[in-house]
C-alpha positions in Angstrom: -124.6 15.8 104.4 -123.3 19.0 105.9 -122.2 20.2 102.5 -125.7 19.9 101.1 -127.5 21.3 104.1 -125.7 24.7 104.2 -126.5 25.7 100.5 -130.1 24.5 101.0 -130.6 26.7 104.1 -129.0 29.7 102.4 -131.4 29.3 99.4 -134.4 29.1 101.7 -133.3 32.1 103.7 -133.3 34.5 100.8 -136.0 37.1 101.1 -138.8 37.2 98.5 -137.9 40.9 97.8 -134.8 39.6 96.1 -137.1 37.7 93.7 -139.3 40.7 93.1 -136.4 43.0 92.4 -134.7 40.5 90.1 -137.9 39.9 88.2 -138.4 43.6 87.6 -134.8 44.1 86.8 -134.8 41.3 84.2 -138.0 42.5 82.6 -136.7 46.1 82.3 -133.4 44.9 80.9 -135.2 42.9 78.3 -137.4 45.9 77.5 -134.4 48.1 77.1 -132.7 45.7 74.7 -136.0 45.5 72.7 -136.3 49.3 72.6 -132.7 49.5 71.3 -133.4 47.1 68.4 -136.7 48.8 67.6 -139.1 46.1 68.8 -141.4 48.4 70.8 -144.2 45.8 71.1 -142.1 43.3 72.8 -140.5 46.0 75.0 -143.8 47.2 76.2 -144.9 43.6 76.9 -141.8 43.3 79.1 -142.7 46.5 80.8 -146.2 45.2 81.4 -144.7 42.1 83.1 -142.6 44.4 85.4 -145.8 46.4 86.3 -147.5 43.1 87.2 -144.7 42.1 89.5 -144.6 45.6 91.2 -148.3 45.6 91.7 -148.4 42.0 93.2 -146.2 42.2 96.4 -148.2 39.4 98.0 -147.0 37.1 95.3 -143.5 38.4 94.4 -142.5 40.4 97.5 -141.9 44.1 97.8 -140.0 46.0 95.1 -137.5 48.8 95.9 -138.7 52.4 95.4 -135.9 53.1 92.9 -137.1 50.2 90.7 -140.7 51.5 91.0 -139.6 54.9 89.7 -137.8 53.2 86.8 -140.9 51.1 86.0 -142.9 54.3 86.0 -140.6 55.9 83.4 -140.8 52.8 81.2 -144.6 52.7 81.6 -144.8 56.3 80.4 -142.6 55.5 77.5 -145.1 52.7 76.5 -148.2 54.8 77.3 -149.1 52.3 80.0 -150.9 53.2 83.2 -148.9 52.5 86.4 
């Protein structure tokens, strides 16, 4: 019982900001890979998802300022408003 309780408590104790930052990071990494292979449409879709996460802190948690700057750079690259 003790072996199961400790990982459960650790998982519940993680802040939601970790979730927001990881969502944004994953989206920007996917966008970067798509830009590299020339798939601009999919890349910009992933950037749009990152923008959605950054603009919804009540759902995903806060995003770090460095990631917000990176999202801004990718948004400019896709001609998206951020």
